[in-house]
C-alpha positions in Angstrom: 109.2 378.2 131.0 111.7 375.8 132.8 115.4 376.5 132.5 118.3 374.2 132.1 119.3 374.6 135.8 115.8 373.2 136.8 116.9 369.8 135.5 120.1 369.3 137.5 120.9 366.7 140.2 124.1 365.4 141.8 125.2 361.8 141.0 128.1 360.1 142.8 130.5 358.7 140.2 130.3 355.2 141.7 126.6 355.0 140.7 127.6 355.1 137.0 127.3 351.6 135.6 130.4 350.4 133.7 129.1 347.0 132.7 125.5 345.7 132.1 123.7 343.4 134.6 124.1 339.7 133.9 121.6 338.3 133.1 120.2 341.5 131.6 116.8 341.2 133.3 118.4 340.9 136.8 118.8 344.7 136.8 116.8 346.7 139.3 113.5 348.2 138.2 112.0 351.2 140.0 108.2 351.4 139.7 106.7 354.9 139.9 102.9 354.8 140.1 101.4 358.2 139.3 98.0 357.4 140.6 99.1 356.4 144.1 102.3 358.5 144.0 104.1 355.5 145.4 107.6 354.4 144.5 108.6 350.7 144.8 111.6 348.6 144.1 111.5 345.5 141.9 113.7 343.8 139.3 113.3 343.9 135.6 112.4 340.2 135.5 109.3 341.1 137.5 107.9 343.1 134.6 105.4 340.5 133.5 104.0 340.4 137.0 103.9 344.2 137.2 101.9 344.6 133.9 98.5 343.3 133.0 97.3 342.4 129.5 95.8 345.8 129.1 99.3 347.1 128.3 100.9 347.1 124.9 104.7 347.3 124.8 106.3 349.2 122.0 110.1 348.8 121.4 112.7 350.4 119.1 114.3 347.7 117.0 117.1 349.9 115.7 120.6 348.3 115.6 123.8 350.0 116.8 126.5 350.1 114.2 130.3 350.2 114.9 130.0 353.9 114.2 133.3 355.2 115.5 136.0 354.9 112.8 139.6 356.1 112.7 141.5 357.5 109.7 144.1 359.9 108.5 143.9 363.1 106.4 146.0 363.7 103.3 148.5 365.6 105.6 148.9 362.5 107.7 147.1 363.9 110.7 144.9 361.4 112.5 141.1 361.9 112.6 138.2 360.2 114.5 134.8 360.1 112.8 131.5 359.3 114.5 128.7 358.3 112.0 125.4 359.9 113.1 122.9 359.6 110.4 122.7 357.9 107.0 121.5 360.4 104.4 121.6 359.1 100.9 123.7 357.6 98.2 126.0 360.1 96.4 128.0 359.8 93.2 130.6 357.6 94.9 128.7 355.9 97.7 127.1 356.3 101.1 126.6 359.8 102.5 126.5 360.2 106.3 126.2 363.1 108.7 129.2 362.8 111.1 131.1 364.4 113.9 134.8 364.5 113.5 137.7 365.1 115.9 139.4 367.4 114.8 136.9 369.2 112.6 137.3 368.5 108.9 137.4 371.2 106.1 135.2 371.3 103.0 136.7 369.0 100.3 139.1 367.2 102.7 139.6 363.5 102.1 140.1 360.8 104.8 141.6 357.3 104.4 140.3 354.9 107.0 142.8 352.6 108.7 143.6 349.1 107.3 140.8 349.2 104.7 139.8 350.4 101.2 137.3 352.9 102.7 137.8 356.6 101.9 135.6 359.6 102.3 135.4 363.3 101.3 133.8 366.2 103.1 130.8 367.5 101.0 129.2 370.0 103.4 130.0 371.7 106.7 127.0 371.9 109.0 128.2 373.7 112.2 129.8 371.0 114.3 128.8 368.2 112.0 129.9 367.3 108.5 128.4 365.5 105.5 130.9 362.8 104.3 130.6 360.9 101.1 132.2 357.5 101.2 133.5 355.4 98.3 131.5 352.4 99.2 127.7 351.7 99.7 125.2 349.2 100.9 126.4 345.8 102.0 130.0 346.5 101.1 130.1 349.7 103.2 128.6 347.9 106.2 131.0 344.9 105.8 134.0 347.3 106.0 132.4 349.1 108.9 132.1 345.7 110.8 135.8 345.1 110.2 137.3 348.6 111.2 134.6 350.2 113.3 134.3 350.5 117.0 131.1 350.5 119.1 130.4 354.1 120.1 129.8 353.8 123.8 129.3 357.0 125.8 132.4 358.7 127.3 131.4 357.9 130.9 131.7 354.2 130.3 135.3 352.8 130.4 135.1 349.4 128.7 137.8 347.7 130.8 137.8 344.4 129.0 138.7 346.0 125.6 136.7 343.3 123.9 135.0 344.8 120.9 133.1 341.6 120.0 131.7 341.3 123.6 130.8 345.0 123.6 128.9 344.7 120.3 126.9 341.9 122.0 126.0 343.7 125.2 125.4 347.1 123.7 122.6 345.8 121.5 119.0 344.8 122.3 118.1 341.2 121.7 115.5 342.4 119.1 117.7 344.8 117.2 117.1 344.4 113.4 117.8 347.5 111.3 121.3 349.0 111.2 121.6 352.8 111.7 122.1 353.9 115.3 125.1 355.7 116.9 123.8 354.7 120.4 121.7 352.0 121.8 118.1 352.5 122.9 119.2 351.6 126.3 115.9 350.9 128.0 115.6 347.9 125.8 118.9 346.4 126.9 117.1 344.8 130.0 115.0 342.4 127.9 115.8 338.7 127.6 114.2 335.9 125.6 112.9 334.4 128.9 111.2 337.7 129.9 109.7 338.0 126.4 108.3 334.5 126.9 106.7 335.5 130.2 105.2 338.7 128.6 103.7 336.6 125.8 102.2 334.1 128.2 100.6 337.0 130.1 99.0 338.1 126.8 100.9 341.4 126.6 101.1 342.6 123.0 104.6 343.6 121.8 105.0 345.9 118.8 108.2 347.2 117.2 109.1 350.6 115.6 112.4 351.9 114.3 114.1 355.1 115.2 117.8 355.4 114.5 119.5 357.1 117.5 121.7 360.1 116.7 122.4 363.6 117.9 118.7 364.3 118.6 119.0 361.9 121.6 122.4 362.4 123.0 123.6 365.9 122.2 124.0 367.9 125.5 121.9 371.0 126.1 124.2 374.0 126.4 121.6 376.9 126.5 120.0 377.9 129.8 116.8 378.7 127.9 116.0 375.2 126.9 113.8 376.4 124.0 117.0 377.7 122.4 118.4 374.2 122.2 118.6 372.8 118.6 117.1 369.4 118.5 118.6 367.4 115.7 116.4 365.2 113.5 116.5 361.4 113.6 115.2 359.0 111.0 112.3 356.7 111.9 110.1 354.0 110.3 106.5 353.3 111.4 104.8 350.7 109.2 101.1 350.9 108.4 100.4 347.5 109.9 102.1 348.5 113.2 100.3 351.9 113.3 96.9 350.1 112.6 97.4 347.6 115.4 98.5 350.3 117.8 95.6 352.6 116.9 93.2 349.7 117.4 94.8 348.9 120.8 94.4 352.5 121.9 90.8 352.7 120.7 90.1 349.4 122.7 91.3 351.2 125.8 94.7 349.5 126.1 97.6 351.4 127.6 100.6 352.2 125.4 103.8 351.5 127.2 106.8 352.9 125.3 110.2 351.2 126.0 112.6 354.1 126.0 112.7 357.7 125.2 113.4 357.1 121.5 110.2 355.0 121.1 108.3 357.7 123.0 109.6 360.4 120.6 108.6 358.4 117.6 105.1 357.7 118.8 104.5 361.2 119.8 105.9 362.6 116.6 103.6 360.3 114.5 100.4 361.2 116.4 98.0 363.5 114.7 95.6 366.0 116.4 92.9 363.3 116.7 95.3 361.1 118.7 95.9 358.6 115.8 99.2 357.3 114.7 100.2 358.1 111.1 102.5 355.6 109.5 105.5 356.7 107.6 109.2 356.9 107.0 110.6 360.3 107.8 112.6 362.3 110.4 111.7 363.9 113.7 113.2 366.6 115.8 110.4 366.6 118.4 111.6 368.1 121.8 109.5 367.1 124.8 109.7 369.0 128.1 107.2 370.2 130.7 104.4 371.1 130.2 104.0 368.9 127.1 100.8 366.9 126.9 101.4 363.3 125.8 99.1 362.3 122.9 99.6 358.6 122.5 102.0 357.2 125.1 100.5 356.3 128.5 103.5 354.8 130.3 107.2 354.6 129.8 110.1 352.3 130.6 113.4 354.2 130.8 116.9 354.2 132.3 118.3 356.8 134.7 119.5 359.8 132.6 122.2 362.4 132.7 121.5 365.7 134.5 120.3 368.5 132.2 119.7 366.1 129.3 116.7 366.2 126.9 115.9 362.7 128.1 115.5 363.9 131.7 113.3 366.7 130.5 111.0 364.2 128.7 110.7 362.1 131.8 109.9 365.2 133.9 107.0 366.0 131.6 105.5 362.6 132.4 105.1 363.5 136.1 103.9 367.1 135.7 100.9 368.9 134.4 99.0 368.2 132.2 99.9 364.5 132.6 99.9 364.5 136.4 98.4 366.6 139.1 101.6 368.5 140.0 103.0 371.5 138.2 106.6 371.3 137.2 108.8 373.4 139.6 112.1 371.6 139.3 113.3 368.1 138.6 114.5 367.6 142.2 111.0 368.5 143.5 109.2 366.2 141.1 108.0 362.7 141.7 110.6 361.3 139.4 113.3 363.5 141.0 112.3 361.9 144.3 112.7 358.6 142.6 116.2 359.5 141.4 117.3 360.4 145.0 115.9 357.1 146.2 117.8 355.3 143.5 121.1 357.0 144.6 120.3 356.1 148.2 119.6 352.5 147.2 122.7 352.0 145.0 120.9 351.9 141.7 123.2 351.8 138.7 122.8 354.8 136.3 123.0 355.6 132.6 123.4 353.3 129.6 124.3 350.1 131.3 122.3 350.9 134.4 119.0 349.9 136.0 115.5 350.7 134.8 112.5 352.6 135.8 108.8 352.3 134.8 106.4 355.1 135.1 102.8 353.9 135.2 
């Protein structure tokens, strides 16, 4: 069984992207062909030329919310809250699983800055808390829009300090349903012009929803990766979409998942016969070598952090039983070779960075 240290690599800090490419589809795109074992360098705007109409693109249409909010405890002490997952409506209003800095105690109340929004701690769940707010629905999200901050990762220093601009660039052009604490970043490269090219090529595009939370971005801290607790994330797969994707698969088309979140949803919803089952639920699926992909044939992704669950998923794509090489370590894998080439060729890494497609 692989260990955490098997998924490490060294990345120079200057390779971490601080701003997105402009226009979005001008980012680099590394193409990894598993059949030929060749790695080539393109741009994201070349995607329509790279793909044939035998591919079906599946994208995650979740919408990032301004999930970082600041408040004060009854004692006057400041607190920072990161909204992770919408759970239900309580007696007073919205209930959300959150992380807080510092940690909040059971029963503690928080008043949020310059607003009528308040919350109380209903449960303690290890390093997360269940908060019940005093508002719900549209009123809650309106207040969040006014006082919240876009929850960009700590390795990005948003120099402009422009929250409105950040909300625009840290959001896919097809985002529809509010609920994510992080963007499905592989989708940030798409533009209306690129979509038009894909449509003209006859490439089918489908949408699913998985709200990104701790399951995607929580670091792995256990050397035995199977000891890592994968947190659940909410998803929605409509019956119409599942039916179209099942038909495409049966017709011999290739399912191309845009991003690791889309990949997780599709694999979590696939039954033993290889068919997608529609539904609205949660998944805590954890994919690492030697996982056998059941529905996804190819993936578009960004370049991920060392020792992350996302890197483990991508490693599974290029190792047995999905590829003719056994997994030994990330560095020795085909995708590990791609990462080193990316560093050597000044690719930009992480959330605002360049893309990769594994065919």
